[in-house]
ZAFI-353110 format. One line per 2 residues: number of its first residue (from 1); their letters; for each residue x, y, z of C-alpha. Coordinates in Angstrom, 3 decimals. Layout:
NUM = a = X/Y/Z ~ ...
END
This chain:
1 = mn = 111.144/-88.242/-38.707 ~ 112.555/-86.121/-36.044
3 = wr = 114.707/-87.569/-33.168 ~ 112.037/-87.093/-30.489
5 = ka = 109.549/-89.173/-32.552 ~ 112.250/-91.859/-33.166
7 = iv = 113.014/-92.038/-29.381 ~ 109.286/-92.358/-28.454
9 = lw = 108.735/-95.161/-30.981 ~ 111.814/-96.977/-29.622
11 = fq = 110.666/-96.662/-26.019 ~ 107.225/-97.844/-26.986
13 = dk = 108.935/-100.959/-28.505 ~ 107.288/-100.197/-31.846
15 = ve = 110.618/-100.210/-33.699 ~ 113.852/-102.264/-33.745
17 = vl = 116.912/-99.971/-33.887 ~ 119.336/-101.254/-36.495
19 = ef = 121.936/-98.480/-36.392 ~ 122.692/-95.613/-33.938
21 = ht = 124.060/-92.076/-34.648 ~ 127.141/-91.094/-32.569
23 = vt = 125.066/-88.157/-31.275 ~ 123.449/-88.554/-27.827
25 = va = 120.649/-87.049/-25.880 ~ 120.375/-86.993/-22.093
27 = sp = 117.643/-87.238/-19.630 ~ 118.368/-86.414/-15.935
29 = nq = 119.267/-90.042/-15.279 ~ 120.496/-91.542/-18.523
31 = tf = 122.183/-90.800/-21.900 ~ 120.849/-92.300/-25.088
33 = rl = 122.443/-92.637/-28.572 ~ 119.959/-91.455/-31.231
35 = pa = 118.638/-94.011/-33.650 ~ 119.872/-93.732/-37.235
37 = vm = 118.111/-96.626/-38.891 ~ 114.993/-98.267/-37.503
39 = rl = 112.608/-101.005/-38.668 ~ 108.955/-100.936/-37.839
41 = kq = 107.830/-104.032/-35.972 ~ 104.437/-103.820/-37.509
43 = yi = 103.187/-102.124/-40.661 ~ 101.448/-98.761/-40.051
45 = rp = 98.928/-97.832/-42.772 ~ 99.405/-94.214/-43.849
47 = yl = 96.503/-91.814/-43.386 ~ 94.885/-91.861/-46.852
49 = sl = 92.582/-89.020/-46.115 ~ 95.454/-86.516/-45.857
51 = sv = 96.030/-84.608/-48.983 ~ 99.243/-82.998/-50.359
53 = rl = 99.229/-79.290/-49.832 ~ 99.474/-77.241/-52.977
55 = sr = 102.625/-75.156/-52.533 ~ 105.497/-73.907/-54.723
57 = qn = 107.962/-76.462/-53.246 ~ 105.533/-79.344/-53.614
59 = if = 104.877/-78.479/-57.295 ~ 108.649/-78.537/-57.857
61 = lr = 108.910/-81.898/-56.053 ~ 105.996/-83.402/-58.133
63 = dn = 107.642/-82.219/-61.381 ~ 111.096/-83.255/-60.200
65 = ht = 112.469/-79.781/-60.548 ~ 112.087/-80.076/-64.285
67 = cq = 110.656/-77.454/-66.554 ~ 107.605/-78.982/-68.162
69 = yc = 108.159/-77.102/-71.372 ~ 111.913/-77.523/-72.271
71 = yk = 112.393/-80.735/-70.083 ~ 115.501/-79.409/-68.357
73 = kf = 116.230/-79.696/-64.640 ~ 116.816/-76.498/-62.595
75 = te = 117.428/-75.388/-59.048 ~ 114.422/-73.958/-57.245
77 = kk = 115.850/-70.434/-57.611 ~ 115.630/-70.678/-61.368
79 = lt = 112.076/-72.143/-61.491 ~ 108.621/-70.586/-61.636
81 = id = 105.124/-71.840/-61.448 ~ 103.063/-71.658/-64.615
83 = hv = 99.291/-71.933/-65.002 ~ 98.677/-74.188/-67.994
85 = vp = 95.366/-72.384/-68.535 ~ 96.248/-68.860/-67.513
87 = ls = 94.315/-67.257/-64.676 ~ 93.403/-64.457/-67.021
89 = kg = 91.647/-67.029/-69.256 ~ 89.671/-68.628/-66.508
91 = gr = 92.228/-71.152/-65.312 ~ 92.370/-72.008/-61.647
93 = he = 95.150/-72.246/-59.113 ~ 94.851/-75.985/-58.483
95 = wt = 97.080/-79.078/-58.872 ~ 95.729/-79.966/-62.369
97 = nv = 96.490/-76.526/-63.752 ~ 99.949/-75.659/-62.359
99 = vt = 103.347/-76.892/-63.592 ~ 107.022/-76.171/-63.089
101 = ac = 108.605/-73.894/-65.620 ~ 111.907/-72.160/-66.100
103 = sk = 111.755/-68.369/-66.387 ~ 112.573/-68.436/-70.114
105 = cn = 109.740/-70.811/-71.009 ~ 107.250/-69.129/-68.733
107 = ni = 108.035/-65.782/-70.419 ~ 107.602/-67.382/-73.856
109 = kg = 104.255/-68.831/-72.810 ~ 102.947/-65.711/-71.196
111 = dk = 99.212/-65.744/-70.843 ~ 98.660/-68.103/-73.784
113 = sp = 97.848/-71.780/-73.848 ~ 100.884/-74.146/-74.389
115 = er = 99.531/-74.879/-77.882 ~ 99.351/-71.159/-78.862
117 = an = 102.859/-70.672/-77.577 ~ 104.146/-73.732/-79.550
119 = lk = 105.089/-75.545/-76.309 ~ 104.327/-79.147/-75.374
121 = ll = 103.902/-80.232/-71.711 ~ 106.281/-83.041/-70.573
123 = tr = 103.562/-84.495/-68.391 ~ 99.839/-83.713/-67.713
125 = pe = 99.603/-82.071/-64.233 ~ 97.881/-84.228/-61.616
127 = kp = 97.304/-84.032/-57.900 ~ 99.892/-86.262/-56.216
129 = rw = 98.720/-88.816/-53.615 ~ 102.143/-88.407/-51.817
131 = lp = 105.505/-86.661/-52.150 ~ 108.939/-87.616/-50.995
133 = nr = 110.509/-85.720/-48.044 ~ 112.124/-82.706/-49.704
135 = dl = 115.087/-82.885/-47.237 ~ 115.992/-86.350/-48.444
137 = dl = 117.898/-86.748/-51.685 ~ 117.677/-90.445/-52.667
139 = dg = 119.960/-89.822/-55.624 ~ 122.898/-89.928/-53.230
141 = nr = 123.791/-86.279/-52.595 ~ 122.284/-86.160/-49.102
143 = lp = 121.362/-89.854/-48.463 ~ 122.488/-90.767/-44.939
145 = ia = 125.424/-93.216/-45.163 ~ 123.860/-95.445/-42.449
147 = wr = 120.862/-96.090/-44.697 ~ 122.835/-97.353/-47.788
149 = py = 123.022/-101.011/-46.721 ~ 119.269/-101.134/-46.206
151 = la = 118.184/-99.611/-49.472 ~ 118.131/-101.158/-52.971
153 = ar = 121.368/-100.692/-54.902 ~ 121.501/-97.328/-56.476
END
């Protein structure tokens, strides 16, 4: 969450601050260190009615930046979106018909079905109920150091 929301939750006594950043923010009367690690004092149920927006970045997140045809991982710049049932063949632009594909596999598939192109999908595309924050890399590349003691061993 952003620092403003963190400060509001702290002032509302809804969280316990476990670690602070060295960065501060100032009001006219006081200076505060920004919270780095917080623990909710009471569980907050997520909004279940919200749905994940269909977007290029969210498709890549769902598919873990992995081409669904050759099963290799790529950077976003080297990935494309493929319609499993091509739009020209009546397919729709929806979660259950779009997958992550590398340019090479997408060109091989063209406007054919995966079967006709002799390609096999890694996973069947489904609408996700949630997606991780795309700015947070839990594999360790961008995991905040202050969080490490509070997460399961990785």
